[in-house]
CHARMM internal coordinates of N, CA and C (Angstrom, degrees):
IC EDIT
DIST 1 N 1 CA 1.4352
DIST 1 CA 1 C 1.5199
ANGL 1 N 1 CA 1 C 107.40
DIST 1 C 2 N 1.3050
ANGL 1 CA 1 C 2 N 116.04
DIHE 1 N 1 CA 1 C 2 N 145.48
DIST 2 N 2 CA 1.4372
ANGL 1 C 2 N 2 CA 122.40
DIHE 1 CA 1 C 2 N 2 CA 179.98
DIST 2 CA 2 C 1.5162
ANGL 2 N 2 CA 2 C 111.20
DIHE 1 C 2 N 2 CA 2 C -69.68
DIST 2 C 3 N 1.3488
ANGL 2 CA 2 C 3 N 113.94
DIHE 2 N 2 CA 2 C 3 N 157.91
DIST 3 N 3 CA 1.4616
ANGL 2 C 3 N 3 CA 119.48
DIHE 2 CA 2 C 3 N 3 CA 176.64
DIST 3 CA 3 C 1.5094
ANGL 3 N 3 CA 3 C 109.85
DIHE 2 C 3 N 3 CA 3 C -70.86
DIST 3 C 4 N 1.3537
ANGL 3 CA 3 C 4 N 119.83
DIHE 3 N 3 CA 3 C 4 N 136.31
DIST 4 N 4 CA 1.4550
ANGL 3 C 4 N 4 CA 121.00
DIHE 3 CA 3 C 4 N 4 CA -179.89
DIST 4 CA 4 C 1.5284
ANGL 4 N 4 CA 4 C 114.08
DIHE 3 C 4 N 4 CA 4 C -62.39
DIST 4 C 5 N 1.2986
ANGL 4 CA 4 C 5 N 115.05
DIHE 4 N 4 CA 4 C 5 N 142.80
DIST 5 N 5 CA 1.4862
ANGL 4 C 5 N 5 CA 122.08
DIHE 4 CA 4 C 5 N 5 CA 179.13
DIST 5 CA 5 C 1.5287
ANGL 5 N 5 CA 5 C 107.97
DIHE 4 C 5 N 5 CA 5 C -93.37
DIST 5 C 6 N 1.3623
ANGL 5 CA 5 C 6 N 117.27
DIHE 5 N 5 CA 5 C 6 N 128.32
DIST 6 N 6 CA 1.4583
ANGL 5 C 6 N 6 CA 121.10
DIHE 5 CA 5 C 6 N 6 CA -177.08
DIST 6 CA 6 C 1.5537
ANGL 6 N 6 CA 6 C 110.42
DIHE 5 C 6 N 6 CA 6 C -63.98
DIST 6 C 7 N 1.3526
ANGL 6 CA 6 C 7 N 114.56
DIHE 6 N 6 CA 6 C 7 N 148.80
DIST 7 N 7 CA 1.5081
ANGL 6 C 7 N 7 CA 118.98
DIHE 6 CA 6 C 7 N 7 CA 173.44
DIST 7 CA 7 C 1.5120
ANGL 7 N 7 CA 7 C 110.84
DIHE 6 C 7 N 7 CA 7 C -63.55
DIST 7 C 8 N 1.2970
ANGL 7 CA 7 C 8 N 116.74
DIHE 7 N 7 CA 7 C 8 N 144.84
DIST 8 N 8 CA 1.4318
ANGL 7 C 8 N 8 CA 124.16
DIHE 7 CA 7 C 8 N 8 CA -178.75
DIST 8 CA 8 C 1.5225
ANGL 8 N 8 CA 8 C 113.45
DIHE 7 C 8 N 8 CA 8 C 89.69
DIST 8 C 9 N 1.3428
ANGL 8 CA 8 C 9 N 117.03
DIHE 8 N 8 CA 8 C 9 N -11.31
DIST 9 N 9 CA 1.4477
ANGL 8 C 9 N 9 CA 123.47
DIHE 8 CA 8 C 9 N 9 CA 175.14
DIST 9 CA 9 C 1.4896
ANGL 9 N 9 CA 9 C 109.38
DIHE 8 C 9 N 9 CA 9 C -75.98
DIST 9 C 10 N 1.3064
ANGL 9 CA 9 C 10 N 122.05
DIHE 9 N 9 CA 9 C 10 N 136.56
DIST 10 N 10 CA 1.4603
ANGL 9 C 10 N 10 CA 122.88
DIHE 9 CA 9 C 10 N 10 CA 173.71
DIST 10 CA 10 C 1.5190
ANGL 10 N 10 CA 10 C 111.36
DIHE 9 C 10 N 10 CA 10 C -56.75
DIST 10 C 11 N 1.3081
ANGL 10 CA 10 C 11 N 119.24
DIHE 10 N 10 CA 10 C 11 N 135.54
DIST 11 N 11 CA 1.4663
ANGL 10 C 11 N 11 CA 122.09
DIHE 10 CA 10 C 11 N 11 CA 178.78
DIST 11 CA 11 C 1.5191
ANGL 11 N 11 CA 11 C 107.76
DIHE 10 C 11 N 11 CA 11 C -66.85
DIST 11 C 12 N 1.3984
ANGL 11 CA 11 C 12 N 117.22
DIHE 11 N 11 CA 11 C 12 N 130.12
DIST 12 N 12 CA 1.4495
ANGL 11 C 12 N 12 CA 119.61
DIHE 11 CA 11 C 12 N 12 CA 179.93
DIST 12 CA 12 C 1.5425
ANGL 12 N 12 CA 12 C 113.17
DIHE 11 C 12 N 12 CA 12 C -72.38
DIST 12 C 13 N 1.3018
ANGL 12 CA 12 C 13 N 118.31
DIHE 12 N 12 CA 12 C 13 N -28.91
DIST 13 N 13 CA 1.4774
ANGL 12 C 13 N 13 CA 124.60
DIHE 12 CA 12 C 13 N 13 CA 174.40
DIST 13 CA 13 C 1.4802
ANGL 13 N 13 CA 13 C 112.29
DIHE 12 C 13 N 13 CA 13 C -142.12
DIST 13 C 14 N 1.3164
ANGL 13 CA 13 C 14 N 119.71
DIHE 13 N 13 CA 13 C 14 N 153.69
DIST 14 N 14 CA 1.4570
ANGL 13 C 14 N 14 CA 123.24
DIHE 13 CA 13 C 14 N 14 CA 175.48
DIST 14 CA 14 C 1.5276
ANGL 14 N 14 CA 14 C 110.29
DIHE 13 C 14 N 14 CA 14 C -73.02
DIST 14 C 15 N 1.3511
ANGL 14 CA 14 C 15 N 115.34
DIHE 14 N 14 CA 14 C 15 N 146.19
DIST 15 N 15 CA 1.4502
ANGL 14 C 15 N 15 CA 120.76
DIHE 14 CA 14 C 15 N 15 CA 178.51
DIST 15 CA 15 C 1.5170
ANGL 15 N 15 CA 15 C 115.05
DIHE 14 C 15 N 15 CA 15 C 153.95
DIST 15 C 16 N 1.3505
ANGL 15 CA 15 C 16 N 114.52
DIHE 15 N 15 CA 15 C 16 N -168.02
DIST 16 N 16 CA 1.4399
ANGL 15 C 16 N 16 CA 121.68
DIHE 15 CA 15 C 16 N 16 CA 177.98
DIST 16 CA 16 C 1.5217
ANGL 16 N 16 CA 16 C 109.32
DIHE 15 C 16 N 16 CA 16 C -91.38
DIST 16 C 17 N 1.3658
ANGL 16 CA 16 C 17 N 117.24
DIHE 16 N 16 CA 16 C 17 N 137.43
DIST 17 N 17 CA 1.4491
ANGL 16 C 17 N 17 CA 123.07
DIHE 16 CA 16 C 17 N 17 CA 179.23
DIST 17 CA 17 C 1.5158
ANGL 17 N 17 CA 17 C 108.46
DIHE 16 C 17 N 17 CA 17 C -128.29
DIST 17 C 18 N 1.3204
ANGL 17 CA 17 C 18 N 116.35
DIHE 17 N 17 CA 17 C 18 N 144.42
DIST 18 N 18 CA 1.4713
ANGL 17 C 18 N 18 CA 121.18
DIHE 17 CA 17 C 18 N 18 CA 177.18
DIST 18 CA 18 C 1.5037
ANGL 18 N 18 CA 18 C 107.16
DIHE 17 C 18 N 18 CA 18 C -115.77
DIST 18 C 19 N 1.3406
ANGL 18 CA 18 C 19 N 117.10
DIHE 18 N 18 CA 18 C 19 N 143.90
DIST 19 N 19 CA 1.4937
ANGL 18 C 19 N 19 CA 119.42
DIHE 18 CA 18 C 19 N 19 CA 173.95
DIST 19 CA 19 C 1.4933
ANGL 19 N 19 CA 19 C 110.88
DIHE 18 C 19 N 19 CA 19 C -65.16
DIST 19 C 20 N 1.3370
ANGL 19 CA 19 C 20 N 116.24
DIHE 19 N 19 CA 19 C 20 N 143.44
DIST 20 N 20 CA 1.4652
ANGL 19 C 20 N 20 CA 121.26
DIHE 19 CA 19 C 20 N 20 CA -179.40
DIST 20 CA 20 C 1.5268
ANGL 20 N 20 CA 20 C 109.09
DIHE 19 C 20 N 20 CA 20 C -138.16
DIST 20 C 21 N 1.2956
ANGL 20 CA 20 C 21 N 117.97
DIHE 20 N 20 CA 20 C 21 N 147.59
DIST 21 N 21 CA 1.4541
ANGL 20 C 21 N 21 CA 122.98
DIHE 20 CA 20 C 21 N 21 CA 175.81
DIST 21 CA 21 C 1.4962
ANGL 21 N 21 CA 21 C 113.22
DIHE 20 C 21 N 21 CA 21 C -71.19
DIST 21 C 22 N 1.2829
ANGL 21 CA 21 C 22 N 117.36
DIHE 21 N 21 CA 21 C 22 N 176.31
DIST 22 N 22 CA 1.4672
ANGL 21 C 22 N 22 CA 122.38
DIHE 21 CA 21 C 22 N 22 CA -179.19
DIST 22 CA 22 C 1.5403
ANGL 22 N 22 CA 22 C 116.40
DIHE 21 C 22 N 22 CA 22 C -59.77
DIST 22 C 23 N 1.3606
ANGL 22 CA 22 C 23 N 116.22
DIHE 22 N 22 CA 22 C 23 N -26.53
DIST 23 N 23 CA 1.4950
ANGL 22 C 23 N 23 CA 121.16
DIHE 22 CA 22 C 23 N 23 CA 177.58
DIST 23 CA 23 C 1.5103
ANGL 23 N 23 CA 23 C 111.28
DIHE 22 C 23 N 23 CA 23 C -95.12
DIST 23 C 24 N 1.3365
ANGL 23 CA 23 C 24 N 119.39
DIHE 23 N 23 CA 23 C 24 N 0.10
DIST 24 N 24 CA 1.4579
ANGL 23 C 24 N 24 CA 120.57
DIHE 23 CA 23 C 24 N 24 CA 174.12
DIST 24 CA 24 C 1.5300
ANGL 24 N 24 CA 24 C 116.52
DIHE 23 C 24 N 24 CA 24 C 104.12
DIST 24 C 25 N 1.3441
ANGL 24 CA 24 C 25 N 118.57
DIHE 24 N 24 CA 24 C 25 N -7.77
DIST 25 N 25 CA 1.4211
ANGL 24 C 25 N 25 CA 119.19
DIHE 24 CA 24 C 25 N 25 CA 178.87
DIST 25 CA 25 C 1.5028
ANGL 25 N 25 CA 25 C 112.32
DIHE 24 C 25 N 25 CA 25 C -76.88
DIST 25 C 26 N 1.3368
ANGL 25 CA 25 C 26 N 118.93
DIHE 25 N 25 CA 25 C 26 N 145.30
DIST 26 N 26 CA 1.4628
ANGL 25 C 26 N 26 CA 123.77
DIHE 25 CA 25 C 26 N 26 CA -177.52
DIST 26 CA 26 C 1.4831
ANGL 26 N 26 CA 26 C 109.84
DIHE 25 C 26 N 26 CA 26 C -66.91
DIST 26 C 27 N 1.3425
ANGL 26 CA 26 C 27 N 118.65
DIHE 26 N 26 CA 26 C 27 N 146.71
DIST 27 N 27 CA 1.3953
ANGL 26 C 27 N 27 CA 126.74
DIHE 26 CA 26 C 27 N 27 CA 178.88
DIST 27 CA 27 C 1.5370
ANGL 27 N 27 CA 27 C 109.40
DIHE 26 C 27 N 27 CA 27 C -122.18
DIST 27 C 28 N 1.3274
ANGL 27 CA 27 C 28 N 114.25
DIHE 27 N 27 CA 27 C 28 N 112.79
DIST 28 N 28 CA 1.4596
ANGL 27 C 28 N 28 CA 118.35
DIHE 27 CA 27 C 28 N 28 CA 179.76
DIST 28 CA 28 C 1.5151
ANGL 28 N 28 CA 28 C 114.03
DIHE 27 C 28 N 28 CA 28 C 75.82
DIST 28 C 29 N 1.3180
ANGL 28 CA 28 C 29 N 116.96
DIHE 28 N 28 CA 28 C 29 N -175.01
DIST 29 N 29 CA 1.5129
ANGL 28 C 29 N 29 CA 119.86
DIHE 28 CA 28 C 29 N 29 CA -172.93
DIST 29 CA 29 C 1.5391
ANGL 29 N 29 CA 29 C 109.45
DIHE 28 C 29 N 29 CA 29 C -114.22
DIST 29 C 30 N 1.3223
ANGL 29 CA 29 C 30 N 119.82
DIHE 29 N 29 CA 29 C 30 N 6.96
DIST 30 N 30 CA 1.4623
ANGL 29 C 30 N 30 CA 120.91
DIHE 29 CA 29 C 30 N 30 CA -177.08
DIST 30 CA 30 C 1.5175
ANGL 30 N 30 CA 30 C 112.64
DIHE 29 C 30 N 30 CA 30 C -80.88
DIST 30 C 31 N 1.2994
ANGL 30 CA 30 C 31 N 116.45
DIHE 30 N 30 CA 30 C 31 N 156.87
DIST 31 N 31 CA 1.4641
ANGL 30 C 31 N 31 CA 123.10
DIHE 30 CA 30 C 31 N 31 CA 174.68
DIST 31 CA 31 C 1.5626
ANGL 31 N 31 CA 31 C 108.26
DIHE 30 C 31 N 31 CA 31 C -132.94
DIST 31 C 32 N 1.2593
ANGL 31 CA 31 C 32 N 119.08
DIHE 31 N 31 CA 31 C 32 N 152.32
DIST 32 N 32 CA 1.4388
ANGL 31 C 32 N 32 CA 119.57
DIHE 31 CA 31 C 32 N 32 CA 174.36
DIST 32 CA 32 C 1.5272
ANGL 32 N 32 CA 32 C 107.34
DIHE 31 C 32 N 32 CA 32 C -123.94
DIST 32 C 33 N 1.3015
ANGL 32 CA 32 C 33 N 117.99
DIHE 32 N 32 CA 32 C 33 N 155.26
DIST 33 N 33 CA 1.4638
ANGL 32 C 33 N 33 CA 122.34
DIHE 32 CA 32 C 33 N 33 CA 173.90
DIST 33 CA 33 C 1.5010
ANGL 33 N 33 CA 33 C 108.41
DIHE 32 C 33 N 33 CA 33 C -101.28
DIST 33 C 34 N 1.3219
ANGL 33 CA 33 C 34 N 116.37
DIHE 33 N 33 CA 33 C 34 N 124.22
DIST 34 N 34 CA 1.4451
ANGL 33 C 34 N 34 CA 121.74
DIHE 33 CA 33 C 34 N 34 CA -176.36
DIST 34 CA 34 C 1.5842
ANGL 34 N 34 CA 34 C 106.93
DIHE 33 C 34 N 34 CA 34 C -117.59
DIST 34 C 35 N 1.3410
ANGL 34 CA 34 C 35 N 114.30
DIHE 34 N 34 CA 34 C 35 N 144.98
DIST 35 N 35 CA 1.4446
ANGL 34 C 35 N 35 CA 123.01
DIHE 34 CA 34 C 35 N 35 CA 175.17
DIST 35 CA 35 C 1.4653
ANGL 35 N 35 CA 35 C 111.56
DIHE 34 C 35 N 35 CA 35 C -106.28
DIST 35 C 36 N 1.3483
ANGL 35 CA 35 C 36 N 116.84
DIHE 35 N 35 CA 35 C 36 N 132.68
DIST 36 N 36 CA 1.4829
ANGL 35 C 36 N 36 CA 121.73
DIHE 35 CA 35 C 36 N 36 CA -177.94
DIST 36 CA 36 C 1.5516
ANGL 36 N 36 CA 36 C 109.18
DIHE 35 C 36 N 36 CA 36 C -49.11
DIST 36 C 37 N 1.3532
ANGL 36 CA 36 C 37 N 114.43
DIHE 36 N 36 CA 36 C 37 N 128.36
DIST 37 N 37 CA 1.4494
ANGL 36 C 37 N 37 CA 120.62
DIHE 36 CA 36 C 37 N 37 CA 176.84
DIST 37 CA 37 C 1.5413
ANGL 37 N 37 CA 37 C 115.37
DIHE 36 C 37 N 37 CA 37 C 89.77
DIST 37 C 38 N 1.2979
ANGL 37 CA 37 C 38 N 117.83
DIHE 37 N 37 CA 37 C 38 N -15.98
DIST 38 N 38 CA 1.4534
ANGL 37 C 38 N 38 CA 120.20
DIHE 37 CA 37 C 38 N 38 CA 178.32
DIST 38 CA 38 C 1.5301
ANGL 38 N 38 CA 38 C 109.34
DIHE 37 C 38 N 38 CA 38 C -90.99
DIST 38 C 39 N 1.3129
ANGL 38 CA 38 C 39 N 120.93
DIHE 38 N 38 CA 38 C 39 N 142.22
DIST 39 N 39 CA 1.4826
ANGL 38 C 39 N 39 CA 123.21
DIHE 38 CA 38 C 39 N 39 CA -179.73
DIST 39 CA 39 C 1.5157
ANGL 39 N 39 CA 39 C 114.74
DIHE 38 C 39 N 39 CA 39 C -61.30
DIST 39 C 40 N 1.2940
ANGL 39 CA 39 C 40 N 116.57
DIHE 39 N 39 CA 39 C 40 N 141.28
DIST 40 N 40 CA 1.4791
ANGL 39 C 40 N 40 CA 121.36
DIHE 39 CA 39 C 40 N 40 CA 176.13
DIST 40 CA 40 C 1.5133
ANGL 40 N 40 CA 40 C 108.87
DIHE 39 C 40 N 40 CA 40 C -73.00
DIST 40 C 41 N 1.3555
ANGL 40 CA 40 C 41 N 117.46
DIHE 40 N 40 CA 40 C 41 N 147.26
DIST 41 N 41 CA 1.4831
ANGL 40 C 41 N 41 CA 116.24
DIHE 40 CA 40 C 41 N 41 CA -177.57
DIST 41 CA 41 C 1.5393
ANGL 41 N 41 CA 41 C 113.86
DIHE 40 C 41 N 41 CA 41 C -76.77
DIST 41 C 42 N 1.3445
ANGL 41 CA 41 C 42 N 115.66
DIHE 41 N 41 CA 41 C 42 N 175.04
DIST 42 N 42 CA 1.4713
ANGL 41 C 42 N 42 CA 118.71
DIHE 41 CA 41 C 42 N 42 CA 179.62
DIST 42 CA 42 C 1.5421
ANGL 42 N 42 CA 42 C 109.27
DIHE 41 C 42 N 42 CA 42 C -69.28
DIST 42 C 43 N 1.3238
ANGL 42 CA 42 C 43 N 115.65
DIHE 42 N 42 CA 42 C 43 N 155.40
DIST 43 N 43 CA 1.4372
ANGL 42 C 43 N 43 CA 119.81
DIHE 42 CA 42 C 43 N 43 CA 174.19
DIST 43 CA 43 C 1.5548
ANGL 43 N 43 CA 43 C 112.72
DIHE 42 C 43 N 43 CA 43 C -98.46
DIST 43 C 44 N 1.2603
ANGL 43 CA 43 C 44 N 121.02
DIHE 43 N 43 CA 43 C 44 N 171.95
DIST 44 N 44 CA 1.4332
ANGL 43 C 44 N 44 CA 123.68
DIHE 43 CA 43 C 44 N 44 CA -175.99
DIST 44 CA 44 C 1.5701
ANGL 44 N 44 CA 44 C 113.89
DIHE 43 C 44 N 44 CA 44 C -75.47
DIST 44 C 45 N 1.3806
ANGL 44 CA 44 C 45 N 115.24
DIHE 44 N 44 CA 44 C 45 N -21.04
DIST 45 N 45 CA 1.4488
ANGL 44 C 45 N 45 CA 118.41
DIHE 44 CA 44 C 45 N 45 CA -178.18
DIST 45 CA 45 C 1.5481
ANGL 45 N 45 CA 45 C 108.08
DIHE 44 C 45 N 45 CA 45 C -142.73
DIST 45 C 46 N 1.3215
ANGL 45 CA 45 C 46 N 115.90
DIHE 45 N 45 CA 45 C 46 N 151.60
DIST 46 N 46 CA 1.4930
ANGL 45 C 46 N 46 CA 120.92
DIHE 45 CA 45 C 46 N 46 CA 177.66
DIST 46 CA 46 C 1.5175
ANGL 46 N 46 CA 46 C 110.50
DIHE 45 C 46 N 46 CA 46 C -63.04
DIST 46 C 47 N 1.2976
ANGL 46 CA 46 C 47 N 116.56
DIHE 46 N 46 CA 46 C 47 N 146.22
DIST 47 N 47 CA 1.4602
ANGL 46 C 47 N 47 CA 123.81
DIHE 46 CA 46 C 47 N 47 CA 177.69
DIST 47 CA 47 C 1.5047
ANGL 47 N 47 CA 47 C 115.45
DIHE 46 C 47 N 47 CA 47 C 89.94
DIST 47 C 48 N 1.3398
ANGL 47 CA 47 C 48 N 115.40
DIHE 47 N 47 CA 47 C 48 N -8.78
DIST 48 N 48 CA 1.4608
ANGL 47 C 48 N 48 CA 117.78
DIHE 47 CA 47 C 48 N 48 CA 179.53
DIST 48 CA 48 C 1.5378
ANGL 48 N 48 CA 48 C 110.95
DIHE 47 C 48 N 48 CA 48 C -87.26
DIST 48 C 49 N 1.3232
ANGL 48 CA 48 C 49 N 115.15
DIHE 48 N 48 CA 48 C 49 N 161.82
DIST 49 N 49 CA 1.4813
ANGL 48 C 49 N 49 CA 120.78
DIHE 48 CA 48 C 49 N 49 CA 177.00
DIST 49 CA 49 C 1.5022
ANGL 49 N 49 CA 49 C 108.96
DIHE 48 C 49 N 49 CA 49 C -144.83
DIST 49 C 50 N 1.3077
ANGL 49 CA 49 C 50 N 116.84
DIHE 49 N 49 CA 49 C 50 N -161.42
DIST 50 N 50 CA 1.4444
ANGL 49 C 50 N 50 CA 122.17
DIHE 49 CA 49 C 50 N 50 CA -178.71
DIST 50 CA 50 C 1.5217
ANGL 50 N 50 CA 50 C 112.99
DIHE 49 C 50 N 50 CA 50 C -127.62
DIST 50 C 51 N 1.3298
ANGL 50 CA 50 C 51 N 116.10
DIHE 50 N 50 CA 50 C 51 N 143.73
DIST 51 N 51 CA 1.4781
ANGL 50 C 51 N 51 CA 121.03
DIHE 50 CA 50 C 51 N 51 CA 178.13
DIST 51 CA 51 C 1.4901
ANGL 51 N 51 CA 51 C 106.92
DIHE 50 C 51 N 51 CA 51 C -125.21
DIST 51 C 52 N 1.3432
ANGL 51 CA 51 C 52 N 116.06
DIHE 51 N 51 CA 51 C 52 N 133.59
DIST 52 N 52 CA 1.4985
ANGL 51 C 52 N 52 CA 121.19
DIHE 51 CA 51 C 52 N 52 CA -179.92
DIST 52 CA 52 C 1.5524
ANGL 52 N 52 CA 52 C 107.45
DIHE 51 C 52 N 52 CA 52 C -70.76
DIST 52 C 53 N 1.3408
ANGL 52 CA 52 C 53 N 115.50
DIHE 52 N 52 CA 52 C 53 N 131.98
DIST 53 N 53 CA 1.4945
ANGL 52 C 53 N 53 CA 118.84
DIHE 52 CA 52 C 53 N 53 CA 179.08
DIST 53 CA 53 C 1.5072
ANGL 53 N 53 CA 53 C 112.00
DIHE 52 C 53 N 53 CA 53 C -118.37
DIST 53 C 54 N 1.3381
ANGL 53 CA 53 C 54 N 118.46
DIHE 53 N 53 CA 53 C 54 N -26.32
DIST 54 N 54 CA 1.5068
ANGL 53 C 54 N 54 CA 121.71
DIHE 53 CA 53 C 54 N 54 CA -178.97
DIST 54 CA 54 C 1.5054
ANGL 54 N 54 CA 54 C 107.10
DIHE 53 C 54 N 54 CA 54 C -146.58
DIST 54 C 55 N 1.3352
ANGL 54 CA 54 C 55 N 118.52
DIHE 54 N 54 CA 54 C 55 N 103.62
DIST 55 N 55 CA 1.4333
ANGL 54 C 55 N 55 CA 120.74
DIHE 54 CA 54 C 55 N 55 CA -178.17
DIST 55 CA 55 C 1.5575
ANGL 55 N 55 CA 55 C 109.76
DIHE 54 C 55 N 55 CA 55 C -79.80
DIST 55 C 56 N 1.2986
ANGL 55 CA 55 C 56 N 114.16
DIHE 55 N 55 CA 55 C 56 N 150.65
DIST 56 N 56 CA 1.5239
ANGL 55 C 56 N 56 CA 120.06
DIHE 55 CA 55 C 56 N 56 CA -179.93
DIST 56 CA 56 C 1.5064
ANGL 56 N 56 CA 56 C 108.22
DIHE 55 C 56 N 56 CA 56 C -72.23
DIST 56 C 57 N 1.3326
ANGL 56 CA 56 C 57 N 112.56
DIHE 56 N 56 CA 56 C 57 N 136.73
DIST 57 N 57 CA 1.4779
ANGL 56 C 57 N 57 CA 119.08
DIHE 56 CA 56 C 57 N 57 CA 178.17
DIST 57 CA 57 C 1.5054
ANGL 57 N 57 CA 57 C 109.09
DIHE 56 C 57 N 57 CA 57 C -98.51
DIST 57 C 58 N 1.3449
ANGL 57 CA 57 C 58 N 114.42
DIHE 57 N 57 CA 57 C 58 N 128.15
DIST 58 N 58 CA 1.4638
ANGL 57 C 58 N 58 CA 118.70
DIHE 57 CA 57 C 58 N 58 CA -179.26
DIST 58 CA 58 C 1.5236
ANGL 58 N 58 CA 58 C 110.33
DIHE 57 C 58 N 58 CA 58 C -113.16
DIST 58 C 59 N 1.3185
ANGL 58 CA 58 C 59 N 116.20
DIHE 58 N 58 CA 58 C 59 N 138.81
DIST 59 N 59 CA 1.4358
ANGL 58 C 59 N 59 CA 120.13
DIHE 58 CA 58 C 59 N 59 CA 172.74
DIST 59 CA 59 C 1.5579
ANGL 59 N 59 CA 59 C 110.61
DIHE 58 C 59 N 59 CA 59 C -82.13
DIST 59 C 60 N 1.2596
ANGL 59 CA 59 C 60 N 113.34
DIHE 59 N 59 CA 59 C 60 N 143.35
DIST 60 N 60 CA 1.4818
ANGL 59 C 60 N 60 CA 118.58
DIHE 59 CA 59 C 60 N 60 CA -179.30
DIST 60 CA 60 C 1.5139
ANGL 60 N 60 CA 60 C 111.52
DIHE 59 C 60 N 60 CA 60 C -112.88
END
COOR INIT
IC SEED 1 N 1 CA 1 C
IC BUILD
């Protein structure tokens, strides 16, 4: 599993993200939708971050 991205960091890619603990395990069942370049929202507890679970698919 990828290293969690800290809240407030711009999202590297658009898609669905899940909160993860400091060691990478998922926390809860919620997902957020992030847009590339926009900051990720705050988490419910300190030390948590976000992991991308479903990237947005773009047509070319």
